[in-house]
C-alpha positions as CSV (number, residue, x, y, z in Angstrom):
1,X,23.1,-4.7,13.9
2,X,20.2,-4.2,16.4
3,X,18.2,-7.0,17.5
4,X,14.3,-7.0,18.1
5,X,12.2,-9.3,20.3
6,X,8.6,-9.6,19.6
7,X,6.0,-12.0,21.1
8,X,3.7,-13.8,19.3
9,X,0.7,-16.3,20.3
10,X,1.2,-19.7,18.7
11,X,-1.4,-19.2,16.0
12,X,0.4,-15.9,14.9
13,X,3.8,-17.9,15.2
14,X,2.7,-20.5,12.7
15,X,1.4,-17.9,10.2
16,X,4.5,-16.3,10.4
17,X,6.7,-19.4,10.0
18,X,4.6,-20.6,7.4
19,X,4.8,-17.5,5.2
20,X,8.7,-17.3,5.8
21,X,8.7,-21.0,4.6
22,X,6.8,-20.2,1.4
23,X,9.3,-17.4,0.6
24,X,12.2,-19.6,1.3
25,X,13.4,-17.3,4.0
26,X,14.7,-17.3,7.6
27,X,12.2,-15.8,10.0
28,X,14.7,-12.8,10.8
29,X,14.9,-12.0,7.1
30,X,11.2,-12.5,6.7
31,X,10.2,-10.1,9.5
32,X,12.7,-7.6,8.4
33,X,11.5,-7.4,4.7
34,X,7.7,-7.2,6.0
35,X,8.5,-4.7,8.9
36,X,10.3,-2.4,6.7
37,X,7.6,-2.6,4.0
38,X,5.0,-1.8,6.7
39,X,7.1,1.2,7.9
40,X,7.7,3.0,4.5
41,X,5.2,5.5,3.1
42,X,3.1,4.0,0.8
43,X,3.7,4.9,-2.9
44,X,2.2,4.1,-6.1
45,X,2.3,0.5,-7.0
46,X,5.2,0.0,-9.5
47,X,4.1,0.6,-13.2
48,X,0.9,2.5,-12.1
49,X,1.5,5.5,-13.9
50,X,2.3,3.3,-17.2
51,X,-1.5,2.7,-17.3
52,X,-2.4,6.0,-17.9
53,X,-4.1,6.1,-21.4
54,X,-3.8,2.3,-21.9
55,X,-7.5,1.9,-22.3
56,X,-8.7,2.6,-25.8
57,X,-12.5,3.3,-25.0
58,X,-14.5,6.4,-26.2
59,X,-16.7,6.1,-23.1
60,X,-13.9,7.4,-20.8
61,X,-13.8,11.1,-21.0
62,X,-12.8,13.9,-18.8
63,X,-15.8,15.4,-17.2
64,X,-17.0,19.2,-17.8
65,X,-15.4,21.4,-15.3
66,X,-17.7,22.4,-12.5
67,X,-19.0,25.8,-12.1
68,X,-17.2,27.0,-8.8
69,X,-19.7,29.9,-8.1
70,X,-22.3,27.1,-7.6
71,X,-20.3,26.4,-4.5
72,X,-22.0,27.2,-1.0
73,X,-20.6,29.9,1.0
74,X,-17.6,28.7,3.4
75,X,-17.6,29.7,6.9
76,X,-14.5,31.2,8.1
77,X,-12.2,29.7,10.8
């Protein structure tokens, strides 16, 4: 397993140690978890698509389609 050395100021170190302690985790495990999470591409939160259609409110309606002929002329590249 690879090792990583990072340098933290005292305030940052205290924050990291406190966060790891709150999670009941070692510093290495806490850092690995959060570094990997930060490096992964962002995705929709779990359960996001389950919310579709979950609001029963008649005021939520799809807007009318816009008239594309009203667009301005586009410049060519």
